[in-house]
N, C-alpha and C positions, 0 to 999 in steps of 0.2 A: 579153449571154446569148442564147443560139439557142433560139427555142421547139423544142419536141419533140412528138411526136405519140403518142397513145394509141390502142390498137385493142381494142376488145372484141370477144373471140372467143365465139360462141355456138355451141356444140355440139350438135347434133341428129342422130339417125341415122334414115334411112328403111330399114325392112327390106322392104318389098314394095310392089307396084304402082307402081314409079317407074322411068322411063326416064333415068337418068343426070340427074336433078335438073332437068329441063326443064319439069316441071309444079309446081315450086315456087318461089314468090315469096317472098323474104325483106327484112324492113326492120327497123329499128330505131330508136329514138326518144327521146330525153331529154325529160324536162319542161320544161326550159327552154335556150334557147341560150346564156345569159349568167347565170353564177353567181359568187360570190364564196368565196375560199378557205374550207374547212371546211363548204361549204353541201352537202348530200346531194343526190345526183344520182339521181332516180327514171328508170330505162330500162324502156321497153317493147320488147319484141321479139316481132314477130308474123310467122308462117309462113302462106302462104296456099296451100291446093291449087288449082293453075290448070289441072289436068288432066280428063280424062275419066273417071278410076276413082278409088277409094279409095287414100291412103297410109297404111300401118302405122308408127306411129313410135314410138319407143323412146329415152328420155333415158339420157345415158351421160356417165360422167367418165373415160373411158378405154378401154384395148383390151378389157375385159371384158364390156362392154356391161351393166352393173349398172343396174338400175333406180334410178338417182338422177337428180336433174332438172339442168337446163341448168347449164353452168359458163361463167363470163365472165372473160377473163383481160385483163391490161393490158400492153402492148408500147410500150417506147420504141425511136426509130430514130434511129439517128446512124450511126457508122462501124460498127458491130456493132449487132445487133439484140437487145435487151436486156429480159428479163422484168421488170416491174417488180411487179405484183402480180397476183392472181387474185380473182375474183370468182364464187362458186360459190352459186346459188340453194339448194344443197340444205339451208342454214341455216333458208330462208325457209318451207319445206314440212314439216308436222307429219306427213304419213303416205307411204308408200311409192307411187309413181306406176307403173301398170301402163302396158303399151303402149295406146296411143290410136290409133283409126281416124279418119283424117281425110277425111270425104268429099269430092268435087269441090265447089269453090266455097267451103269453110268455111275458116276459121283458127283458129289457136291463138296465144295470146298470153301470153307469160311475163313478169312484171315482176319487178325487182330493183333493189337500191338500193347505188349505190357511195359509200362515204365512207370506211371505215377498217378495217383489219384489223390484228391484234396483229404480225404478222409483218414487214410493209411498211409501216405507218402509214397515214397519210391519203391519198386518192386523188390531189389535187393540192395542195400548199402553196406551188408556184411558180405565178406568174400568167402566163398566154401564153394560145396556142391550142392546143386539142387536138382530136382527132378519135375518133368512137366508129364502128367498122365492125364489122357482124356477119358472121360465116362459118359455114356449114353444111357439116359432114362427112357425107356418105352411104355408108352401107355396105349390102352386103358389099363386100368388096375386089373390084376396086380402088377405092379411095374416091374420091368426087369432091367438089369444093369449091364453094360458092356463096357468093360474097362481096358483100355489101352495099354500097351507095354510101356513103361516108364522111361522117358528119355533124358538123359543127364545133360545138365548145363553148368559149366564152371564159372564163377563170377569171380574176376580177380581185381586187387587195386588197380587204379589207374597208374600207368607209368608216371615217374616223377614229372618228365616233360609235360604231362597232359592235367596235372592236378589243378592247374590255377584254372583250365577252363571247367574242368568238374565244378570246383568250388563256386564259380560264377554261376554256372547252370543250377547249382543246388541252391544258392541264395536266390535265384528267379525261378524257383520249382513251379509255381503255377503256371507262370507263362510259359515255361519248358513244356509242361505237362500238356497245357492247351495247344501248341503248336502241333504236338507230336500226336496227341491223340484225336483231337478235333480241327485238323487245321481249315476245314472249310467254313467255319463258324469262330474262330479263336480270335479275342480282341486283344491284340498285343501292342504295347506302347511302342513309340518311334526309337526311344533308347535301346530296348530290348531287340529290335530288328536291326539297328544297326550295329549292336554288338555282335550278333549272330552273323550278318555280314561280314565284319570283320575276322572274326573267328573263322569262318569259311573260306576267306581267301588269302588270310596272311598267318595263318597257324598251319600246322599239320598235326592232326589228332583224330582218334578214332570216333570222335563225335561230329567231325566235319561233315561226312557223308549224309548223317542223319538231318542236321540243321540243313544242310542245302536241300536234300530231297523234300523235307516238310516245307521249307520255305517255297519251294517251288509249287507245292500244292496250295500253300496259303495264297500266293499270288494267282495262282489258276482259280481258285473256288472260294477263296475267303472274301471278305469285305472289302478288301482294297486289290481288287483285281487289276493284275499289270501283266499281260502276255509276253513283253519283252523280258519282263524280271524273272518270270516262271520260267522262261527258256533257259536264261541265264543261269539260275541256279540248279535246274535239271542237268545241265552240260556239266556244273562242278561237282554234282552229287555223283554222276556217271564215272568222271575223271577220278574221283578220290573214293569211290566204293572199293571196300575190302571184300564184300560178301556179293555173290550172285544174285541175292535177292534185290538188293539194293539197286544194283547195277540194271538189273531186268526192267524194275520198276522205273528207273529213272529214264530207260529207254523208252517206255510206254508213252511217258509224258513228253518226250521229244517228238515221238511220232504222232501225238495227238489223242492216244487212246487213252481209256479211263485207267486209272492204276488201281491196284488191288486192294491194299488195306486201307 
């Protein structure tokens, strides 16, 4: 089986103060270089103004330049370029985003989660090497594109001891996807939440930290708010975190700060 590439496309429009993109530096960074199938990938995309003047930015997802956040798309490369799925951060922002003035030397970072969408399924269920690459589109016409250096991600099969957890998550992919992608509005069944609780507290798997972290978000921001349970799951996420990103975000929850992704 031939490995294939995935390219993450970051859409950003610069409306003024920019000479053909020469003053913008762009990079993307996944939270881990090696993940297992079904493990969420937390991606940070940073745009830095390295010029001498301010840059006015507006987020869009099409030619209308509507005020909505960054869009990320995944592409497969083979004989023909094929779109696999799209990852749009508009689901992860609860309010309209106005144009932002980016002063010289300052950066703007957008965090998003790549896991599952109902149309195309999971980000990667086939083990292999993938690449994440950012693309910034600068307007007005003619558009100028800035491509980031591709970042490699290796996707591996879940260890044998964790396959039962993955099989259950895969069988409940819609609820798993909603919990991770939009915890503040996810409608989850009592049975699903109880099983997530059991997995977090009675198993040891790489999925534990994400279930605990996003359950903490769900109890803090979702339809069934419960401060004590949010605190409990944040503590579990911090204790079980295998990545600095999850540990940092869990600590934000424990301190009462707003989490990033």
